[in-house]
MARRO-29620 format. One record per residue: x, y, z of N, C-alpha, C, O in turn. Coordinates in steps of 0.1 Angstrom, whole numbers, plus 2048, in hexadecimal, padded with zeros to 3 digits. Atoms other than C-alpha are relative to their C-alpha. Example, Ala and Ser with C-alpha at 12.3 -4.5 7.8 and 13.67 -1.06 7.14 Angstrom:
2
8097F480087B7D384E80980C80081380C807;7F77F58008897F58477F880B8087FD816809;
***
This chain:
372
7FB7F57F81792FE75F7F580A8027ED80D7F8;80A7F57FE16231876F80480980B80B805815;7FD7F67F61653377837F480180A7E8803806;80B8007F71513357A37FE80D8087F381080D;8017F37F91583577B280980A7F98148087F6;7F87F48051633797A47FE80B80A7F380F80D;8017F57F716B3957BC80880C7FA81480A7F6;7F97F48051743B97B180080A80A7F780C812;7FF7F57F81803D67C480680C7F981280B7F5;7FB7F48071843F87B48057FD7F28108017EE;7FC80480E1853EA7907F58067F77E98047F8;8087F88091774007757F58078087F880F810;80A7F97F915540C7817FA7F880C7F17FC812;8048077F41523F279D80880380C81480280C;7FA7FE7F31593FC7C08037F380780E7F080B;7FF80E7FB1523D97CD7F67F77F97EB7FB7F5;80980A8061433BA7BE8057F38048107EF805;7FE80E7FD1403977C97F67F87F87EA7F87FC;8098068091313817AE8037F180080E7EC800;7FF80F80112A35B7AD7F97FC7F37ED7F97F3;80680580D1253507897FC7F18018007EA80B;80480E80011532F7818067F87F580C7FF7EC;7FB80780B11F31376B7F78027F47EC8077F5;8087FD80C11331574780180E7FB80C8147FC;8007F38061093367387FC80B80A7F1809810;8037F47F710A35774C7FE80C7F78078107F0;8037F58090F937473A7FE80D8087F680D812;8007F37F90FE3987457F980A7F77FF80D7EC;8087F78080E43B073880080E8067FE810813;8017F37FB0E43D673B80380A7F58088067EA;7FD7F680A0E73F772980F8027FF8177FC807;7F27FE80210840371C80680880C7FF810813;7F87F97F61234107357FB7FE80E7FC806817;8048047F21143FE75380A7F78078097F6813;7F68097F91313E67598007F27FB8077EA800;80080E80512A3C774480D7FC7FB8137F17FE;7F380380614A3C873080B7FF80B8147F880A;7F68007F515D3D07508017F380780C7EF80B;80180D7FA1523AF75F8087F67F88117EF7FD;7F980980915F39B74180F8037FF8177FB7FF;7F27FC80017F3AF7408077FB80D8137F680C;7FA8047F31863A77658027F17FF80D7EC804;7FF80F80118038175E80C7FD7F78147F47F9;7F580380A19838374080D8038078177FC804;7F37FD7F91B33937568047F48098107F280A;7FC80C7F81B137576D8057F47F780C7EB7FC;7FB80B8091B835F74E80D8047FA8177FC7FA;7F57FC8091D137373980980B80781380F801;7F87F67F91DD38D75280080E7FB8078177FF;8017F28061D33AB73D7F28017FA7EB7F87F8;80D7FD8051B53BC72F7FF7FC7F18097FD7EA;80280280E1A63B270D7FD80D7F97FC80E7ED;8017F28051A23D870880D8067FE817802804;7F37F98011BD3EF6FC80080A80B7F680D812;7FF7F67F51CA4087158097FC80A8107F280A;7F78027F61DE40A7347FA7F880C7EE7F880E;8048087F41DC3F37537F980A80A7EF806810;8057F77F71D54127677F18047FD7EA808806;80E7FD8041B44177547F67F78077EA7FA808;8098097F91A63F97667FD80480E7F47FE815;8037FC7F21A840A7887F580A8007F58147F8;80B7F77FF18941C79380480E80280E811809;7FC7F27FF18A44279080180480E7F8801817;7FE7FB7F21984527AF8077F68098097FA815;7FA80B7F71A84327BC80E7FE7FB8128017EF;7F28038041CC4277BC8037F17FE80D7EE7F9;7FE80E8021C74027BC7F37F97FD7E87FC802;80B8088041B03E97AC8037F180380F7ED801;7FE80E7FD1AC3C47B57F67F77F97EA7FA7FA;80980A80619E3A67A28047F38068107EF806;7FD80D7FA19B3857B37F67F67FB7EA7F97F8;80980A80518C3647A88037F380780E7F080B;7FF80D7FB1863417B47FA7F77F67EE7F87F3;80480880B18432679A8027F18038097EE80C;7FE80F7FE1803007988047FB7F27FE7FE7E8;7FB80680C1932EC77F8047F28038037EE80F;7FD80E7FE19E2C877B80A7FD80B8087F3813;7F68027F61BC2CC7927FB80480E802803818;8057FB7F31A62DB7AE7FC80E7FF7FA8147F5;8057F27FF19C2FD7BA80D809800817806805;7F57F68021B231B7B17FB80E8047F18127FF;8037F27FC1B233E7C080B8097F98178077FA;7F77F88081C13597AA7FC80F8027F0812805;8037F27FF1C337F7AB80A8097F98158047F5;7F87F68071D139E79A7FE80D8077F2812808;8007F27F91D93BF7AC80680A7F68118077F1;7FB7F58081DE3DF79880280C8087F881180E;7FD7F57F71EF3FB7AA80680C7F981080A7F1;7FA7F48051F641F79F80A806809807807815;7F67FA7F721542F7AC80780B7F881080A7F0;7FC7F480821A45279D7FC7FD7F27F07FB7EF;80380280E21D44E7788027F17FB8007EE7EF;7FE80E8032244287797F57F88067ED7FC80F;80A80A7FB20D40A77E8077F380280F7EF7F9;7FA80D7FD2163E978D7F57F68027EB7F8809;80A80B7FE2033C878A8077F58088137F2806;7FB80B7F82073AC7A37F67F57FE7EA7F67FF;80880B8021FA38979E8027F680B80C7F5811;8008097F51F136F7B87F97F37FC7F07F37F4;80680D8011E934A7B98007FA80F80A7FA815;8018057F21DC33B7DA80580A80A80A806814;7FD7F67F61E235C7EB80F80480081380D808;7F27FD80020735D7E28048077F37FF8047E8;7FB7F980C2183757CA8087F77F78107EF7FC;7F980980A2243647AA8038097F47FE8137F2;7FD7F980D23436F78A7F57FD7F67ED7F47F7;80A80180A21F37476C8007F27F97F57EC7F7;7FF80D80722C35375C7FA7F58097F47EC803;80680A7F722034077B7F18028017E97F9804;80E7FD7FF1FE35277B7F97FB7F37EE7F67F4;80680380D1F734C7567FC7F17FF8057E8802;80480D8021E332D74F7F77FA80C7F27EF80B;8088057F51D232A7717F18007FC7EA7F7800;80E7FF8051B13347608028037F180880E7ED;7FF7FD80E1AE33273A7F38057FB7E88017FF;80C7F98061973487268018017F180C8027EB;8017FC80E18B34D7037F780C7FF7EB80B803;8087F480017F3706FD7FB8027F18027FF7E8;8067FC80D16837C6E07FA80E8027F080F808;8047F27FE1653A26DF7FE8057F28028007E8;8037FB80D1583B86C380D8027F780C8007EB;7F47FE80817C3C06B88057F37F980B7F37EE;7FC80C80618139B6B07FA7FE7F27FF7F67EA;80680180D16A39E6938098067F58068047E9;7F67FB80A1873B068280C7F77FF8167FB7F8;7F480880119F3936868047FC7F280F7FB7EE;7FE80480E19B38A66180680C7F980F80B7F1;7FD7F480819F3AE65480B80980780F812801;7F77F87F91B63BC66F80F7FE7FC8127F87F2;7F28018021DC3BD6728067F38038007EC80B;7F980C7FC1F43A067480380080F8037F5815;7FD8007F11FD3AC6977F47FC8087F67F6813;80C8047F91D93A76A27FF7F18007FB7EB80A;80180F8011DA38369680B7F98078087EF80D;7F68067F71FB37C6A67FD80180F7FF7F8816;8057FE7F21ED38A6C77F67F58037F67F080E;80A80A7FE1D03726C38077F28038037EB80C;7F980D7FE1E83546BF80880080D8077F6814;7F87FF7F31FE3606DC7F87FE80C7FC7F7815;8088017F41E23646F47FA7F28027FA7ED80E;80580D7FF1D33426ED80B7F68048097EE80D;7F680A7FE1F432F6ED80780280E80A7F9815;7F97FD7F320434170C7F87FB80C7FE7F7816;8088057F51E73367228027F18038007ED80E;7FF80F7FE1ED31171D80D7FA7FD80F7EE800;7F380680421130D71280B80980780E813802;7F67F87F822B31972C80D8027F781380C7F8;7F47FF8082473117147FF80B7F58088127F2;8037F680A2373276F980280E806808817801;7FF7F37F923434471280E80480281280F800;7F27FD7FD25834171C8088047F380F80D7F3;7F97FD80D2653406F87FB80D7FB8048157F6;8047F380524F35D6EE80680B808809816802;7FA7F57F825B37270B80F8027FD81380D7FC;7F17FF80328036A7038018067F280A80F7F0;7FF7FA80E2793726DE7FD80F8008058177FA;8047F27FF2683936E680A80880780D814802;7F67F87F928339E6FE80C8027F781180D7F6;7F47FF80929F3966E57FC80A7F48058117F0;8047F780B28B3A86CA80080F8048058177FC;7FF7F37FB2873C76DF80E8058018118117FD;7F27FC7FE2AC3C86E78078027F280F80B7F1;7FA7FF80D2B63C26C37FB80D7F98028147F3;8067F480629E3DE6B780680C8068098157FE;7FA7F47FA2AC3F66D080E8027FB81380E7F9;7F27FF8052D03EE6C58008057F280980E7EF;8007FC80E2C83F26A07FC80F7FF8018167F7;8047F28012B64136A680B80A80580C815800;7F77F77F92D14226BC80D8017F981480B7FB;7F28008052F04196A88007FC7F27FB7F17EE;7FF80380E2F641A68380B7F57FD80B7F07F2;7F580A8013144036897FF7F880D8097F9815;8028077F43073EC6A480B7F58038117F07F9;7F780B7FC31C3D26B77FC7F37FA7F17EE7FD;80380C80731E3B36A27FE7F48097F57EC807;80180B7F732339B6BE7F38008087ED7F680A;80C7FE7F93063A96D17F47FC7F87EA7F67FC;80B8048092EF3A66B38007F17FE7F57EB7FC;7FF80E8022FB3826AE7F97F980C7F37EF80A;8068067F42F037A6D27F18017FF7EA7F8802;80E7FE8012CE3896CC7FA7F77F57EF7F17F7;80580980B2CA3766AB8007F28047F67EB800;80080E7FB2D33556BC7F37FE8087EC7F3807;80C8017F82B735B6D57F48007F87EA7F97FA;80B7FF80929F3656BA7FD7F37F97F27EF7F7;80180C8082A63466A67FB7F48097F27EC806;80380B7F72A432E6C47F28018067EA7F8805;80E7FF7FA28533C6D57F68017F57EB7FD7F7;8097FF80B2753456B47FC7F37FA7F07F17F6;80480D8052763216A97F57F98087EC7F3803;80B8067F82613166C77F38077FD7E88017FD;80C7F88032483336C07FA7FB7F37EE7F97F2;80580480E24532969B7F97F38007EE7F17FB;80680E80023F3046A17F38008087EA7F9804;80D8007F822530A6BC7F58077F97EA8027F9;80A7F98082133236A67FB7F77F57EF7F77F2;80480980C21330B6887F77F58057EC7F37FF;80880B7FB2052EE69D7F28068047E87FF802;80D7FA7FB1EA3056AD7F78047F47EB8017F4;8087FC80C1DF31368B7FB7F47F97F07F57F4;80580C8071DD2F167C7F37FA8077EA7F6801;80C8057F91C52E66987F480A7FF7E98067FD;80A7F68021B23076957F97FE7F27ED7FF7F1;80580180D1AE3026707F67F57FF7EB7F67F8;80980B80119E2E06747F28038067E8801801;80D7FD7F91842EC68E7F880B7F97EC80A7F8;8077F580717D30C67C7F97FC7F37EE8017F0;80680580D1762FB65B7F37F88037E97FA7FC;80C8077FC15D2E466C7F58098047EA808800;80A7F77FB14B30067E7FB8087F47EF80B7F3;8047F780B14A31665F7F77F87F67ED7FE7F1;80880880913D2FA6497F27FE8057E87FE7FE;80D8027F91212F46627F780D7FF7EB80C7FF;8077F47FF1173196627FD8077F27F380D7F1;8017F880C11D32763F7F47FD7F77EE8067F2;80C80480810231362D8038027F17F98017E9;7FD7FE80E11431A60C80A7F77FA80E7F77EF;7F580980512E2FF60A80D8077FF8168027F8;7F37F980114931960E80B7FA8098087F4813;7F58067F816B30D61A80980A8068108127FF;7F77F77F817D32063580D7F980380D7EE808;7F38057FD1A231B63880880A807809816804;7F77F87F81BA32865280E7FB7FD8107EF7FC;7F28048031DF32864B80A809807809815807;7F57F97F91FD33166080A8057F580F7FD7ED;7F77FA80A21434964C80C80580880D81080B;7F47FC7F923634965D80880A7F78098097EB;7F87F680724D36665380C7FA7FA8117FE7EF;7F480780526A34E64E7FC7F27FD7F77EA806;80480D80426332F63A80A7F58058167F8808;7F780B7FC27130D6467FC7F37F97F07F27F5;80280C8082742EB6367F97F58097F17ED804;80580B7F726C2D46547FB80680D801810812;8057FB7F42572D96738077FA80C8017F3814;7F88047F52732D268B80680C8068098167FF;7FB7F57FA2822E96A480E8047FA8118107F8;7F37FD8062A52E66957FE8067F280680F7EE;8027FB80E2982EC6717FB80E8018008167F9;8057F27FF28530B67B80A80980680C814801;7F67F87FB2A131869080A8047F680F80F7F4;7F67FD80B2B93146737FB8097F68028127F1;8067F780A2A132565B7FF80E8058028177FE;8007F37FA29D34267380E8068008108127FD;7F37FB7FF2C23456788058047F280C80F7F1;7FB7FD80D2C93446537F980D7FA8008157F4;8077F48052AF35F64B80580C808806817801;7FB7F47F82BC37666780E8047FA8118107F9;7F37FC8072DF3746567FD8077F38048107EF;8037FA80D2CF37C6347FC80E8018008167F9;8057F37FF2BE39B64080880980980481580C;7F97F87F62D93A765880480E7FA803818801;7FB7F38052E73C26417F480A7FE7F5816801;80C7F88022C43CF6387FB80580E7F681180F;8047FC7F32BB3D065D80980C80680381580C;7F77F57FB2D93E66657FD80D7F87FD8187FE;8037F48072D03FE6497F38068047F1812805;80E7FB7FC2AB4006537FE80280F7F5808813;8007FE7F12B33FE6787F47FA8077EE80080F;80B8077FA2983E56808017F17FC8067ED7F2;80180E8032933BF6827F67FD7F57EB8027F5;80880280C2853B16627FB7F27FE7F37EF7F5;80480E80328038B6667FE7F980E8047FC818;8038077F427137467F7F17FE8037E98057FC;80E8027FD25036968F7F880C8047EC80C805;8077F47FD24838C6997FA8067F37F38117F4;8067FB80C23E3906757F77F57FA7F37F57EE;80980A8052293706727F28057FE7EE810802;80E7FC8022043706677F87F38017FD7E87FF;80A80B8011E535A6687F68047F57F080F7F6;8087FC80C1D335A6477F37F87FF7F37EC803;80D8078021AF35163F7FB8027F27FB80D7EC;80580080E1A134861D7F27F98007EF7F0808;80D80680217E3406128007FB7F18008037E8;7FF80680D17D3285F480D8047F980D8077ED;7F37FC8061A23315EE80380E7FE80D8127FA;7FE7F280219D3565ED80280780E7FB804817;7FE7F97F31AA36E6097F38068057ED80E7FF;80D7FC7FA18D37462080080F8037F6816802;8007F27FC19939762A7FD8097F47F88147F5;8027F880D1973A36057F37FD7F97ED8067F3;80B80480917B38F5F67F47FC8087E97FA802;80C8047F81643856137F780B8037FB817806;80A7F67FC14439761A8018028108077FA816;8007FE7F213E3A563D7FA7F48078007F0812;80680B7FA1283886458097F480080A7EC809;7F780B80214136F63880C80180A8107F8810;7F57FE7F715D37F64D7FB7FD80F8037F8816;8058027F314737E66C7FF7F18038027EC80E;80180F7FF13F35966780D7FA80280F7F180A;7F28057FF16435266380680380E80C7FA814;7FB7FD7F216D3646847F97F880A7FF7F3814;8078097F71513516968067F28008087EC80B;7FA80E80116033068980E8008078117F680D;7F27FF7FA18333C6947FF7FF80F8077F8815;8018007F11783436B87FA7F38057FF7EF810;80480E7FB1653226BB80B7F77FF80D7EF808;7F48098011843116AE80A80280B8107F9811;7F77FD7F51993236C87FC7F980D8047F3814;8068067F31823186E48027F07FF8067EB809;7FF80F8001812F36D880E7FB8008117F1807;7F38058001A62F06D280680280E80D7F9813;7FB7FE7F21AF2FF6F47FA7F680A8017F0812;80780B7F81952E77048067F37FE8097EB807;7FB80D8031A22C96F280F7FE8048127F3809;7F28017FC1C72D06F98027FF80F80B7F8814;7FE8007F21C32D671E7F77F68077FA7F2813;8098087FA1A62BF7257F68078097ED80180F;8097F77F91932DC7357FB80B7F88038117F0;8067F580817B2F572680480D80680280F812;7FD7F27FB1873197297F38078027E88037FD;80C7F77FF16F3347347FE8077F380880B7EC;8037F980C15E3447177F980D8037EF80E80A;8057F27FD15936A7187FC8067F38048097EA;8067FA80B14237A6FF7FB80E8037F1810809;8027F37FC14339F7027F88087F57FF80D7EC;8087F88091263B06EF8037FD7F28038067E9;7FE80380E12C39D6CF7F47FA7FA7F27FB7EE;80C80780510B38A6CC7F780B7F97F08087F0;8087F68060FA3AB6C58048057F27FC80A7EB;7FB7FC80D1103B16A77FE7F57F68017F67EA;80280B80910638F6987F17FE7FF7E9802807;80F8038020E43856897FD7F48098067EE80E;80580A7F70CF36D69D8067F27FD8097EA805;7FB80D8040DA34F68880F7FE8048127F3809;7F28017FD0FF35668D8037FF80F80B7F8814;7FE8007F10FC35E6B27FC7F28068037ED80E;80480D7FB0E933D6B880A7F67FC80D7EC804;7F680A80510232A6A380C8008088127F680B;7F47FF7F811F3376B77FE7FA80D8077F2812;8028067F211032E6D97FF7F17FF8037EA807;80180E80210730C6CB80D7F97FC8107EE7FF;7F48058051293086BB80A7FC80B8127F3809;7F78047F513C3076DC7F97F78097FF7F1813;80780B7FA1212F06E98017FE80E7FA805816;8008047F212B2E170980A808809811803812;7F87F87F813D2FF7187FC7FE80F7F17FD812;8038027F21412FB73D7FB80D8077F380D810;8057F37FB13D32074480380B7F680E80B7F0;7FF7F580A13733E72D7FA80C8067F180B80E;8057F37FC1303637327FD8087F48058097EA;8057F880B11C37971B7FB80D8057F480D80F;8057F37FC11639E71D7F78057F47FA8027E8;8097FC80A0F93AE70A7F780C8057F580D811;80A7F57FC0E23CD70B7F27FB8027EA801809;80D8067FE0C43B67088027F17FF80C7EC7FA;7FF80F8000BE39170D8027FA7F37F97FC7EA;7FE80680D0CD37D6F17F57F57FD7EF7F0807;80B80B8030B43656DE8067F28028127F0802;7FD80E8000B43406E380B7FC8098147F5805;7F58047F60C933D7027FE7F28047F27ED805;80180E7FB0D031A70F7F880080D7F880A814;8078017F40BA30E72B80980180C8147FD80C;7F97FE7F30C431774F80C80A7FF81480A808;7F67F58000DA3357447FD80980B7F180C80E;8027F67F50DF34D76080080E7FB8088127F3;8027F38050D337075A80480A80B7FF809817;7FC7F57F60E338F76C7FD80D7F97FF80F7ED;8027F28050D93B376980C80980680F808811;7F57F87FC0F63CC76A7FB80F7FE7F78137F3;8047F28000ED3F0773808808809808806815;7F87F77F810540B77E80A7F880980B7FB815;7F68087F911F3F17897FA7F880C8017F4815;8078087F71053DE79D7FB7F47F87F57F57EE;80380D8070FF3B97937F67F88087F97F5814;80A8097F90E03A679D7FC7F57F87FA7F67EB;80580C8070D53837947F18017FD7E9804806;80E7FF8040B53847817F97F28007ED7F2802;80680D8000AF35F77E8067F77F58127F97F2;7FA80980A0B43437657F57FE7F57E97FF7F7;80980480B0A633A7437FA7F38028017E9805;80780D7FE08C31F7478027F67F58057FA7E9;7FE80B80B08F2FE7347F48017F67F37FA7ED;
***
């Protein structure tokens, strides 16, 4: 999979941009605040429909404008695909519209047209950050390639919001309505849980291989899915029954505390190094190496499952790694079909024929290629 054209109109600091990336590695070099990260953010929006930064959708629209547009043309196994995202401000509200082949589509139909793996500075906190950050990591990867997962997650989150609102609003909520919400949470939650477990098992295998290759100390990295509700068998019925049983057990406490207390919205992804929690006992270098291995694993698992390599977006992370780790990461994903790197200066040991671009005040010019 590769992106052949990226067009921006009134996005962040770009008034207009028409960019033709090449296959392989595309490197964008420039000082801070010139627009490098904005380029990768726009590509990520074409993949996951939202920014990898925190903040509002309206923040992506150029100052003084009411509408921003991101369009892309990509080539993948099934042929050529044209995708777009329009962001429009209307008073205090913002509306996003998605297109495929020039036609408006729902987000669920847009998702998966272009798959991406992002690696941003905040990802270096995946090991030490909150469980919510790790769940978001799993959701983003799975939703791009598994339509059933996205549907189940959407149903689960909708029921969870409705149940939360009911519990907060009423100290004596409608029992029949709560039962309806709990049935949806158990049924959709079972799909979410099983998909997460399978994905984490695949991640764990690849991450362990990558980490062993890089650590040089014989340390053993292990990733483990930690579901909030335990289950005996990895079948949809067994997980659904376990969730339903747990929801009945915590029902009284939920009413007293006025909040949902059980389900995959409380799952976690745990990392250990030689059996010890990496978040508590790992050095900063060990934690960074583990996150590098995790992101390589994400890329490889997504590639192997779909048969197509996702786009790899590296936003100003190589500068936070020493030369050995930076080189190891680029080598770890090996045969990427197309990757994008931003940096304030040219990274060391780039692969031959990498395309170099200079970014200055939202102007992008091709500098050349790295010679063999």
